[in-house]
C-alpha positions, 0 to 999 in steps of 0.5 A: 334298667341297668347300663353297660358301663355298670355291666362291664364293671361287675364282670370283674370279681375285684370290682364286685368285691370293691363295691361290697367293701363300701356298702359294708363299711361305709354305707351300713358300718357294723363296727365302732372302728367302722362308724369313726372311719365313716364319720371322718370321710369328707370330699377330697377336693373340699378338704384340700381347698379353701372352700373347707373352711367355710362350706356352702352346702346347697340345702335345696337338696341333701348333701351327697358324698360318693365314693369312687368304685375304681379307686379310694377317692370321695367327692361331693355332689352338691358342688360338682367335684365328682366332675373334676375326679372324672376329668383327672380319671376319665376312665373312672365312671361309677360311683357309690353314694355313701349314704344309700349305696346308690350307684351312679354312672357319670357317663350316663349321668344317672343312678343306675340298677344293676342286680349284683349291686341290688343283692349286695345292698340288700345283704349288708343292710340285713346284716346291719339291721341284725347286728343292732337288733333292729327289725327288718321286717315290716310291721304287721298290726295286731287286732287290738292295734287295728282298734286303735287305728281309727282314732289317729288323725294321721300316721305321719304327722304334718311338719310345718318346720322349715328346713326339714329334710324332704322325702327322697324321691325314686330313682329315675331309671331312664324312662321312668320319670312319670311312673315315678311321679304317679307313685309319688302321688299315691304314696302321699295321699293322705288317706291312701297313704295311711290305709297302706302304712296301717297294713290294712289290706288282707291279700288272699295269699298269705305271702305277699305276691308280686303279682298282687298290686295293693301288696306291692303298693305296700312295699313301695310306701314302706320302702319310700324313704330306701332305695327303691327301684321302680323296675320292680313295681312297673313289672306289675303294671 
């Protein structure tokens, strides 16, 4: 679900352009200049404070840098510097996660969904994949590859190395926390996970339909590391 702050923000075309600029040049850069610019971006408060000399990043969660959607400002999530910027500019309520392009509302204190933002994100991601020759289609194994799958113990090897970044959770849309837990449990069940990732499900509909729960579970499992809006999945339940 969206929020009224995002609705009011995207009414203005200049704000839509601002969001598209962030996801096209920061989240999914497609030129050497854009990559260099993204690499040079840091939290404004960390850069201007003595903390920047010895940064103490909370390793319990991934480092997240947020761009203000209302002005040119960058704040980190981990040290709550985004709150400092909000205190200086109370009218600046929406921010964009530079890593994934997700929209965060400080008033609602949560990541929010908006159709305009999602559409712009999908277009930017598709252009990014095309630019670097990456496949935007999910892997569909051939019959020869299917014969080899039973000999694979696990599609995703277990890692015991400490400090590895955990799989990112799903976005909570306000009242979907229990649904998110169920989805995470299903996508991390080894047998079901391997079945879904191996694409063994053969739907009667040649084009995967939103009406097929198994097809939708395949989408969720394949996109578990990308931004996924559980609202689309909940419509199938």
